Every structure is written in structure tokens, then in C-alpha cells.
matplotlib code that plots the C-alpha trace (Angstrom):
import matplotlib.pyplot as plt

x = [58.0, 60.7, 64.4, 64.6, 61.9, 63.8, 66.9, 64.8, 63.3, 66.7, 67.8, 70.3, 68.6, 66.5, 63.5, 65.4, 68.3, 66.0, 64.2, 67.6, 68.7, 65.4, 65.8, 69.4, 69.0, 69.5, 69.2, 66.6, 68.7, 66.9, 66.9, 68.7, 71.5, 71.9, 72.1, 75.0, 76.7, 76.2, 77.8, 74.6, 74.8, 77.7, 77.0, 77.7, 75.1, 72.6, 73.0, 72.8, 69.5, 68.0, 69.2, 67.6, 64.2, 64.4, 65.9, 69.1, 72.5, 75.4, 78.9, 82.3, 84.0, 87.4, 87.5, 84.8, 85.9, 85.1, 84.9, 86.8, 85.9, 82.5, 83.9, 84.2, 80.4, 79.6, 80.2, 82.6, 80.2, 77.5, 79.9, 81.1, 77.8, 75.9, 78.8, 78.2, 80.5, 79.8, 80.7, 79.9, 77.7, 75.0, 72.2, 69.8, 72.0, 75.0, 75.3, 76.1, 77.2, 75.4, 75.1, 71.5, 69.0, 66.0, 67.2, 66.1, 66.7, 70.5, 69.9, 67.4, 69.9, 72.7, 70.5, 69.5, 73.2, 74.5, 71.4, 71.4, 69.3, 71.0, 70.8, 71.6, 73.9, 74.9, 78.3, 79.6, 80.4, 84.0, 84.4, 82.8, 85.0, 88.1, 87.2, 86.6, 89.9, 91.8, 90.5, 89.7, 92.7, 93.6, 91.8, 89.7, 86.5, 88.0, 89.3, 85.8, 84.7, 82.1, 83.4, 80.5, 81.0, 81.7, 80.9, 84.5, 87.7, 89.1, 92.6, 93.2, 96.3, 97.4, 99.3, 97.2, 98.8, 100.8, 100.4, 100.6, 98.1, 100.0, 97.9, 99.5, 98.8, 95.1, 95.0, 96.4, 94.0, 91.0, 88.8, 89.3, 93.1, 92.9, 90.6, 92.8, 96.0, 94.0, 92.8, 96.3, 97.5, 94.5, 94.8, 98.5, 97.8, 94.9, 97.2, 99.9, 102.4, 105.6, 106.4, 104.6, 106.5, 105.1, 107.4, 107.5, 107.8, 107.8, 104.3, 103.1, 102.9, 103.3, 102.3, 103.8, 103.4, 106.0, 104.0, 105.9, 109.1, 108.0, 107.1, 103.7, 102.4, 99.0, 96.5, 95.8, 93.5, 95.2, 93.5, 95.7, 98.5, 96.7, 96.9, 100.6, 101.8, 98.9, 99.5, 103.2, 102.5, 99.8, 102.2, 104.9, 102.5, 101.5, 105.2, 105.9, 108.3, 108.9, 106.5, 108.3, 111.7, 111.8, 115.6, 116.8, 116.0, 113.8, 112.9, 109.9, 107.4, 103.6, 101.6, 98.3, 95.4, 93.8, 91.0, 91.8, 95.5, 98.5, 100.6, 103.9, 104.9, 108.5, 108.6, 111.6, 111.3, 114.0, 114.0, 114.2, 114.6, 110.8, 109.7, 109.9, 109.8, 108.3, 108.9, 106.9, 107.8, 104.7, 105.2, 101.9, 102.3, 99.0, 100.1, 103.6, 104.2, 107.8, 108.2, 111.1, 108.7, 107.1, 110.4, 110.6, 113.7, 114.1, 113.8, 117.5, 118.6, 116.0, 117.3, 120.9, 120.0, 118.1, 121.2, 123.3, 121.0, 121.0, 124.8, 126.0, 128.3, 129.7, 128.5, 125.8, 125.5, 122.7, 123.6, 121.7, 120.6, 118.0, 114.5, 115.7, 114.1, 117.1, 115.3, 112.4, 114.8, 116.6, 113.4, 112.1, 115.3, 115.0, 111.4, 112.4, 115.1, 113.3, 112.6, 112.3, 115.9, 117.4, 118.0, 117.9, 118.8, 118.8, 120.2, 118.5, 118.2, 115.2, 113.3, 110.9, 108.7, 108.3, 108.8, 107.3, 109.9, 112.8, 114.7, 115.1, 117.2, 116.7, 120.1, 120.4, 123.7, 123.1, 123.5, 126.3, 124.1, 125.6, 125.6, 129.1, 128.3, 125.0, 126.8, 129.3, 126.6, 124.5, 127.2, 126.8, 123.2, 124.2, 122.6, 122.7, 121.9, 122.6, 121.3, 123.2, 121.0, 123.9, 127.7, 128.6, 132.1, 135.2, 134.1, 130.8, 132.5, 135.2, 132.6, 130.6, 133.7, 134.5, 130.9, 131.1, 134.6, 133.1, 130.5, 127.6, 125.6, 125.6, 123.3, 123.9, 123.6, 126.0, 125.5, 127.2, 126.1, 126.7, 127.5, 131.3, 132.0, 131.1, 134.4, 136.5, 134.2, 135.0, 138.7, 138.4, 136.8, 140.0, 139.2, 142.1, 141.5, 142.2, 139.3, 137.0, 137.9, 137.4, 134.1, 131.9, 130.0, 128.0, 126.8, 123.5, 122.7, 119.1, 116.8, 113.0, 111.2, 107.5, 105.4, 102.8, 99.1, 97.9, 94.4, 95.5, 99.0, 99.2, 101.3, 103.3, 106.0, 109.1, 111.4, 115.0, 116.5, 114.3, 115.7, 119.0, 122.1, 122.2, 118.6, 118.6, 117.1, 118.1, 116.4, 113.3, 113.1, 113.7, 111.0, 108.5, 106.6, 105.5, 106.8, 104.3, 103.7, 101.5, 97.9, 95.9, 92.7, 90.6, 92.6, 95.9, 94.4, 95.4, 99.2, 99.6, 101.6, 100.6, 103.3, 107.0, 109.3, 113.0, 115.7, 118.8, 122.5, 123.9, 127.6, 128.6, 132.2, 133.6, 137.3, 138.3, 136.3, 137.8, 141.4, 140.9, 139.4, 142.4, 144.8, 143.1, 141.9, 139.6, 135.9, 136.2, 138.3, 136.1, 133.1, 134.7, 135.5, 132.0, 130.5, 132.8, 131.5, 127.9, 126.7, 123.6, 123.8, 121.0, 120.5, 120.3, 117.8, 115.7, 115.7, 114.5, 111.5, 110.7, 110.6, 108.3, 105.9, 106.4, 107.9, 108.7, 111.8, 111.5, 111.4, 114.6, 116.4, 115.2, 116.4, 119.6, 122.6, 124.0, 126.5, 129.8, 131.5]
y = [63.5, 62.7, 62.6, 58.8, 59.0, 61.8, 59.6, 56.8, 59.2, 60.3, 56.6, 56.8, 54.3, 51.2, 50.4, 47.6, 49.9, 52.4, 49.8, 48.5, 52.1, 52.6, 49.4, 50.3, 54.0, 55.1, 58.2, 60.0, 59.6, 59.9, 57.0, 59.0, 59.9, 56.3, 55.2, 57.6, 56.2, 52.6, 53.5, 52.7, 56.1, 58.7, 61.8, 64.3, 62.9, 62.5, 66.2, 67.3, 65.4, 66.9, 70.3, 70.0, 69.1, 71.8, 74.6, 74.7, 75.0, 72.6, 74.2, 72.5, 73.9, 72.6, 75.1, 77.7, 81.3, 81.7, 85.1, 84.3, 87.7, 86.3, 83.9, 86.8, 87.3, 83.7, 82.3, 79.3, 77.4, 77.6, 76.5, 73.5, 72.4, 72.4, 71.7, 74.7, 77.2, 80.7, 81.0, 84.4, 87.5, 87.9, 90.3, 87.8, 87.3, 85.2, 81.9, 79.2, 75.7, 72.8, 69.1, 68.8, 70.9, 69.6, 70.8, 74.4, 75.1, 75.7, 78.1, 80.1, 80.1, 81.4, 84.1, 85.3, 85.3, 87.4, 89.5, 88.9, 86.5, 83.2, 81.4, 77.6, 76.0, 72.3, 70.8, 67.4, 66.8, 66.1, 69.4, 71.4, 69.7, 70.4, 74.1, 74.3, 72.7, 74.7, 78.1, 77.7, 75.4, 71.8, 70.9, 74.1, 72.0, 70.4, 73.7, 75.1, 72.3, 71.2, 67.9, 65.5, 62.4, 59.4, 55.8, 54.9, 56.9, 57.1, 57.0, 54.1, 53.4, 49.8, 49.5, 51.8, 54.3, 54.1, 57.4, 58.3, 60.3, 63.5, 66.6, 67.3, 63.7, 64.2, 67.5, 66.2, 63.2, 65.5, 64.5, 67.8, 67.5, 63.8, 64.7, 67.6, 65.5, 62.7, 65.3, 66.4, 62.8, 61.8, 64.7, 64.0, 60.3, 61.1, 63.7, 60.9, 62.9, 61.2, 63.5, 65.9, 68.9, 70.7, 73.7, 76.3, 79.8, 83.2, 83.7, 80.4, 76.8, 76.0, 72.7, 71.5, 68.2, 66.8, 65.5, 63.9, 65.2, 68.9, 70.6, 72.2, 74.6, 73.7, 76.5, 76.5, 78.7, 81.2, 79.6, 76.5, 78.4, 78.0, 74.2, 74.0, 72.6, 70.1, 68.9, 68.3, 66.5, 64.4, 63.2, 62.5, 60.3, 58.5, 57.9, 56.8, 59.7, 61.7, 64.6, 66.4, 66.4, 69.6, 70.1, 67.0, 65.5, 62.4, 59.7, 57.4, 55.5, 55.4, 52.5, 53.6, 51.9, 54.3, 53.2, 49.6, 50.0, 49.9, 53.1, 53.4, 56.8, 57.6, 60.6, 62.9, 65.8, 68.4, 71.5, 74.7, 78.4, 79.0, 75.6, 72.0, 71.0, 67.6, 65.7, 62.5, 60.1, 58.3, 54.7, 53.6, 49.8, 49.4, 51.5, 50.0, 47.5, 46.4, 45.5, 46.1, 46.6, 49.7, 51.5, 53.2, 51.5, 51.6, 48.0, 47.4, 48.9, 46.7, 43.5, 44.5, 45.2, 41.9, 40.1, 41.9, 41.0, 37.3, 36.9, 34.3, 36.7, 40.3, 43.7, 45.8, 49.3, 51.9, 55.5, 58.8, 61.3, 60.6, 60.2, 59.2, 55.7, 53.6, 51.4, 50.8, 49.7, 47.3, 45.9, 45.4, 43.6, 41.3, 40.5, 39.7, 37.2, 35.8, 32.0, 28.9, 27.9, 31.3, 32.7, 36.5, 38.4, 42.2, 44.5, 47.9, 51.2, 51.4, 48.4, 50.5, 47.7, 44.1, 41.7, 38.3, 35.5, 37.8, 37.8, 41.4, 42.8, 46.1, 47.6, 49.1, 51.1, 52.0, 48.4, 47.6, 46.0, 48.1, 47.3, 45.9, 43.8, 42.4, 41.6, 39.5, 37.5, 37.2, 35.3, 32.5, 32.1, 30.7, 33.4, 33.5, 37.2, 40.0, 43.5, 46.0, 49.2, 51.6, 51.4, 54.3, 53.4, 51.3, 48.4, 48.0, 48.3, 45.8, 43.2, 43.7, 43.1, 40.0, 38.7, 39.0, 37.3, 34.3, 33.7, 36.0, 38.5, 41.8, 44.8, 48.1, 51.9, 54.8, 58.5, 59.8, 62.1, 59.7, 56.1, 56.4, 58.3, 55.1, 53.4, 56.3, 56.7, 53.1, 53.7, 56.9, 54.8, 52.8, 49.8, 48.6, 49.5, 46.0, 44.7, 47.4, 46.5, 42.7, 42.8, 45.7, 44.4, 47.5, 50.8, 52.4, 56.0, 57.2, 60.1, 60.5, 62.8, 63.7, 62.1, 64.1, 63.5, 61.7, 63.2, 66.8, 67.0, 69.5, 69.0, 71.9, 72.7, 74.0, 76.7, 75.5, 78.6, 78.1, 74.6, 73.8, 73.2, 69.5, 68.8, 66.0, 68.2, 65.8, 62.9, 65.1, 66.0, 62.4, 61.0, 63.7, 63.8, 66.7, 67.7, 68.0, 70.4, 70.1, 71.1, 70.6, 68.7, 67.0, 63.7, 65.3, 67.8, 70.6, 70.0, 68.6, 65.7, 62.2, 60.1, 59.8, 57.5, 56.7, 57.9, 55.7, 55.8, 52.2, 51.8, 48.1, 47.4, 46.8, 45.9, 49.5, 50.7, 47.8, 48.7, 52.4, 51.5, 49.3, 52.1, 54.6, 56.8, 59.7, 59.5, 61.8, 59.3, 56.4, 58.4, 59.0, 55.3, 54.3, 56.7, 55.3, 51.8, 52.9, 54.2, 56.5, 59.3, 60.4, 63.5, 61.5, 59.0, 62.0, 63.5, 60.2, 60.2, 63.8, 62.8, 59.9, 62.3, 61.1, 64.2, 67.8, 69.8, 71.8, 68.7, 67.4, 70.6, 70.5, 67.0, 66.7, 68.7, 69.0, 66.6, 68.4, 65.6]
z = [12.4, 15.0, 14.4, 13.9, 11.2, 9.5, 9.2, 7.7, 5.2, 4.1, 3.7, 6.6, 8.8, 8.4, 10.5, 12.1, 13.0, 14.5, 16.5, 17.8, 18.7, 20.5, 22.6, 23.6, 24.5, 28.1, 30.3, 28.2, 25.1, 21.8, 19.3, 16.6, 19.1, 20.2, 16.5, 16.0, 19.2, 18.0, 14.6, 12.7, 11.0, 10.8, 12.8, 10.0, 7.5, 10.3, 11.3, 7.7, 7.3, 10.4, 9.4, 6.0, 7.6, 10.3, 8.1, 10.1, 8.3, 8.8, 9.2, 9.0, 12.1, 10.9, 8.1, 9.1, 9.6, 13.4, 15.1, 18.3, 19.8, 20.5, 23.1, 25.5, 25.4, 26.4, 29.9, 29.7, 31.9, 29.2, 26.4, 28.4, 29.9, 26.6, 24.2, 22.0, 20.3, 18.9, 15.2, 13.7, 14.1, 11.5, 10.9, 12.5, 15.6, 16.7, 15.0, 17.6, 16.7, 18.4, 17.8, 18.9, 16.9, 18.9, 22.3, 22.4, 26.1, 25.8, 22.9, 25.0, 27.9, 25.6, 24.2, 27.7, 28.8, 25.9, 25.4, 21.6, 19.5, 19.0, 15.6, 15.8, 13.2, 13.3, 13.8, 15.0, 18.6, 17.9, 15.9, 18.7, 21.4, 19.3, 19.0, 22.7, 23.5, 21.0, 22.0, 25.7, 26.4, 27.4, 30.6, 30.6, 31.2, 34.3, 35.6, 35.3, 37.5, 35.0, 33.7, 33.9, 36.1, 33.9, 34.6, 34.3, 33.8, 30.3, 31.8, 34.1, 36.2, 35.8, 39.1, 41.3, 43.7, 46.9, 48.8, 52.4, 54.5, 54.2, 53.6, 50.2, 49.1, 49.9, 48.1, 44.8, 45.0, 44.6, 41.7, 39.9, 39.9, 38.9, 35.9, 34.9, 34.7, 32.9, 30.4, 29.6, 29.1, 27.1, 24.7, 24.2, 23.4, 21.1, 19.3, 18.7, 20.8, 21.7, 24.6, 26.9, 28.3, 31.3, 31.9, 34.7, 33.3, 35.0, 33.5, 34.8, 33.4, 29.8, 28.2, 24.9, 23.0, 20.6, 17.6, 14.7, 16.1, 16.4, 19.6, 19.5, 22.2, 23.6, 24.5, 28.2, 30.2, 32.6, 35.6, 35.1, 36.8, 40.1, 39.7, 38.8, 42.1, 42.2, 38.6, 39.4, 42.7, 41.1, 38.3, 40.9, 42.9, 39.7, 38.9, 42.5, 43.1, 46.3, 46.2, 49.0, 47.1, 45.0, 44.8, 43.0, 39.6, 39.8, 37.2, 37.3, 35.3, 34.9, 33.4, 32.0, 30.1, 27.6, 25.3, 26.2, 25.1, 27.5, 27.5, 29.3, 30.4, 31.4, 33.7, 34.3, 36.8, 37.0, 39.3, 37.2, 38.0, 38.3, 39.6, 38.5, 34.9, 33.8, 30.6, 29.9, 27.1, 25.9, 24.7, 23.2, 22.9, 21.1, 18.2, 17.7, 14.9, 14.6, 10.9, 8.6, 5.7, 7.5, 8.3, 4.9, 3.6, -0.2, -1.6, -2.5, 0.9, 2.7, 1.1, 1.9, 5.6, 5.8, 4.6, 7.3, 10.2, 9.1, 9.5, 12.0, 13.8, 13.7, 14.9, 13.2, 14.6, 14.2, 14.8, 15.2, 17.8, 20.5, 19.0, 15.5, 15.6, 16.4, 18.9, 16.5, 13.7, 16.0, 17.5, 13.9, 13.0, 16.0, 15.2, 11.6, 12.6, 15.6, 15.4, 17.5, 16.9, 17.7, 21.2, 21.4, 24.6, 25.0, 27.6, 27.6, 29.5, 29.7, 28.2, 26.1, 24.7, 25.8, 22.9, 22.9, 22.5, 23.2, 26.6, 27.8, 30.6, 32.3, 33.4, 36.8, 37.0, 40.7, 41.7, 39.3, 36.5, 33.7, 29.9, 30.3, 33.3, 31.9, 28.6, 30.4, 32.0, 28.8, 27.1, 29.7, 28.6, 25.2, 23.0, 19.2, 18.9, 21.5, 21.5, 23.6, 24.0, 23.6, 23.5, 25.9, 27.1, 26.5, 28.7, 26.9, 23.5, 24.4, 25.6, 22.4, 20.3, 22.3, 21.9, 18.1, 18.1, 19.9, 17.3, 18.3, 16.2, 18.1, 17.5, 19.2, 18.9, 18.9, 19.0, 15.8, 13.1, 10.2, 9.6, 8.7, 12.0, 14.0, 13.1, 14.4, 17.4, 18.5, 18.0, 20.1, 22.9, 23.0, 20.9, 18.7, 15.1, 13.9, 16.1, 14.8, 11.2, 11.8, 13.8, 12.6, 9.5, 8.9, 10.3, 9.5, 10.4, 10.4, 11.0, 10.9, 8.4, 8.6, 5.9, 4.0, 4.7, 1.5, 1.9, 1.5, 0.1, -2.8, -6.0, -7.3, -9.9, -8.3, -9.7, -10.0, -8.3, -5.3, -4.6, -2.8, -4.9, -4.1, -5.1, -7.7, -10.5, -13.3, -11.6, -10.9, -14.6, -15.7, -13.4, -14.5, -11.2, -9.2, -5.8, -3.0, -0.1, 3.0, 2.8, 6.0, 6.6, 9.3, 8.9, 9.9, 12.3, 10.0, 10.1, 6.6, 7.9, 9.2, 10.9, 10.2, 8.1, 8.4, 6.1, 6.1, 5.3, 5.3, 5.3, 4.8, 5.8, 2.4, 1.8, 1.3, 4.4, 6.4, 5.4, 6.2, 9.6, 10.3, 9.3, 11.7, 8.8, 9.5, 9.2, 6.2, 4.3, 5.3, 4.0, 0.6, 0.3, 1.3, -1.3, -3.9, -3.0, -3.5, -0.2, -0.3, 2.2, 4.5, 2.3, -0.9, 0.7, 1.9, -1.6, -3.0, -0.6, -1.6, -5.3, -4.4, -2.7, 0.8, 2.3, 1.4, 0.4, 3.6, 5.7, 4.0, 4.8, 8.4, 9.2, 7.1, 6.2, 2.6, 1.3, 0.6, -1.3]

ax = plt.figure().add_subplot(projection="3d")
ax.plot(x, y, z, "-o")
ax.set_aspect("equal")
plt.show()
């Protein structure tokens, strides 16, 4: 009985499905393998069925206890070429995970290489590939020179390259270096990384991905150090930077198409002590969905914010550090109020995402097109709503104030630690307090907390003394719900978290806040007045999300500081 008939016997395939897979198979591929590729049958049940008929065990490599010392016995060429991975030593020999139990040649080759009997066990292709990448390093397959030629690249440059005929340009255009850089970018995008850090250390190159706000080191083979200069030069060429300039910082941009989605990559290169360091911000347009409903605002807060962004004029500010989601919140607000009878113009540095129906301006300070200069010109285009990427100086702040006084709704961002500090920050910039008080309608501070993976989060009963003093214990007891902590599963790649949500501190300019801002009061006094008027702090909003099972106590402590009022 062949593999296809086994799948039919186990009820995993119909005769028609097998006939279709048989018609569409190519390059010596078996019908059962083609059926998996076509999505007619999931790979894991198919392997379990084959294993049951052939007497071969299936192992879940995600959770299996793997003896990594066995890796030293196997040539890396063998592991990559045949997509196999040693699991454990048994009395019968070394168990080796493979995704094809009917191909015996690789197993014989492996047994000959290690001089020990090899016992096959089954695992999915993705699980084997993940183990190889984790323990042999990102790009190890390319470095070994064993990456099979593909019909088309998985990473495609949208704009192509412009390179000269210099020897160094030709060197970094070699297929192996191109594939190595593509492998690094592809792994980052598949891991939902927001940033890629390639750092030059005394010991060699280090690669780290920022995933859900946390930097995570990526295993790399030692041989990658030999390719350090080529990797940096290749990325410079892709970003249209000067590959010969190694003394000055440079900024560029790469446009990629990955899995059919457009990905923008902002590239920053800075000379460091042991070589150039590169940080790439990945903007995956295909995964972005700008919706107020998905930001994580509590229902009452969401309604209040919707009312604020629907006002005819005034200034609404969003504050927080870099990477706290300010741009996403503002873009979501713009998409919410966008309509045929509203003209919206933005001025940004840089324009991170292109929004349909919204007019966006990219500032260029080197030629004089600053936030302030562009804002002056924007007002001549008869807008209803204006977004200023960031208020950085007095001139920009003054123009934003004037825009709101002349009947425009203005959105912008500031870098302050909390919402009440924004009023005093504008005064410190030189804006008259009475103008701040009369134009700023609200300030919202925000941060991002990692959300628990719903597939593996674990409920637990906390001990009161183990919790911070400001934990809302009374609310916790009243709600009679468990707290949750991260588990770790295949869905979240073992981290216990999947994505992030915002926590918010909305400070509307009430009469008491307006009077204090007018009187040059300190941010401390404004904060007390806002709390008295019902403002919920970042910490309080974060605690609410922990009680709802969205995040953890440790995550709240990591992102916010305690309220001392």
C-alpha cells in the first residue's frame, strides 16, 4: 500500500483529492506530499497515519526533550540537505526526526556518517526547520552554501538596486550573501519583529530581533562573522546608501515584498567601536489594521476619545516614548473620522504608512521643509483636520496653536511620561499659558503591554503579599476571577505572549485643569486635579487589563511605574 492509499484508509483523503494531488505533483514528488502542499490534508495527521502503518513514532519537536550534544556528531551538510534533526540516544541507536519516512537513503547516509544505527521518528517540516534555525543559527543553511535554488525569491526588492561596477559591489551581490541577508529579514518578518539589530561586537556580529517590544537574541553560527562586512554592505546597497562611507551615520529605506505583502524597512547605520551597527525598523503594511476598536481602549474611555476626535477645532495630543504606539493611535483616529466631506492633511517624519483618502507630507529638514514650515503651507490647502507628526520646538507648537485657533482640529504627539506633563511641556517650549489652556482639549498618554497567548495562558491564585502595594486587591476579590501567567505553546513560539495592546491615560482639559494650566501650575498639581475629575492613570488601566486576563502582573510592573497619589 502506497502513502496515498494509507491516507485514504485513515480517512484523511478522498479518492478525488488523491487523484487531484497525483495530477498536480511535480519533480518526482509523491501524491501524499503534494496533497499536504495543496492543503488537502494537514501534515501532522498525515505523518501520524503513515507512522502508524510503518511502525514509526511521531514526536512533537516543540516540546520534545532533545539531546543537543548529538548535533556535534552529525555534519551540518547532512542536517540541512535532508532536513533531519537528531533527537535522543536510545538503546537501539540515535533517534533522528524526519518528515519523510519512505525516503530511506538519508537515514542510511546519516548512519554511515555517525557510525551508529539511526532510528527514524517523524516530525513536521516546520518543526524540524525551526529546530535547525534555533540551534544552528539564523542563516546557517545559507552559510553552509546548501540553500537549494528556488524558482523565485521569497524576499523581493520592489524598486530594484542601483549599484556601480566596483569590486565591493560585485562581491556583495553574490547569491550566497543575497540569500543570507534575505534569510535574516524573512525570519524577522515571520517572527513579527518590529526591529532588527545587527551589532558589531569584539567577538563578532550579533543579531537581535525586537518582538512585542522585547529584544531577543537570535542564535547564529560562528561562521557568520566572516560575512559581517558583506552583510552590512549588502544592506547598504539595498537601502541606497554609500557603501564606501564607514565613518558617518547614514539613514535609508528598503521596500520589500514578502509573501505577497509590502514591507517597508527603515535602515539606520551608525559607526561603532568595533564596526558599523545597523538597526532596521520593519513596517509590515499587510498586517496593519488601523481601527480604534482594536487598540485596547476600555469602552467608556473609547467613547470619550471618539467624542474628542470629532470636535470641530482644538488640539488633541498623544504622548509617550518611542515605540509606544502613538502613530497607530493617531492613524486609527484619522481613519475613524475620515469622510468625503472632511479634508485631512498630515505632516510626518517619516510617513510610516500610506493611508487611502488622507493627504500626507514627508518633511525634509535639510531643504527647509520642517514641521513648522509644512504646517504653515498646509493651512492654505483648506484642511479640516491636521496631523503634525511631533511637536519638537516652539515654532511647530506655535503654528499648531494658531491652526487650532483658526478653526482646525489638530492632532500631534509629544514626548512626556504622562498626560498632565504635556501642558507644562508646551509652556516650557515658550507657548503662553493662556493659549495652552484655551486650545488643548485633551492629552492621552499611552504604553504597550504584551498580551497573553489565549492558547496557553495559565490561571493561578496569587498571594496578597507577593503583589505590589497598589494592586487593586479589593476589585480582584470582588470580580472573583483568576490572574493569568504565560505558558508557552506552538502558537506563540513558546513565549507565552501574542501581540500587544495599548494602556491609556486620558486627561481631558476640564475646567479645573484648564485653570491650572492657565496659572502655570506644576504638572503635579494638574495631575491631582485630573485624578479628582476621574482620570484613570496608565497603571490603573494596566491593572484593569491584568484583571481581565489580557496581560500579567509582571508585564504591568515592567511597563508602568506606581502611582504615588
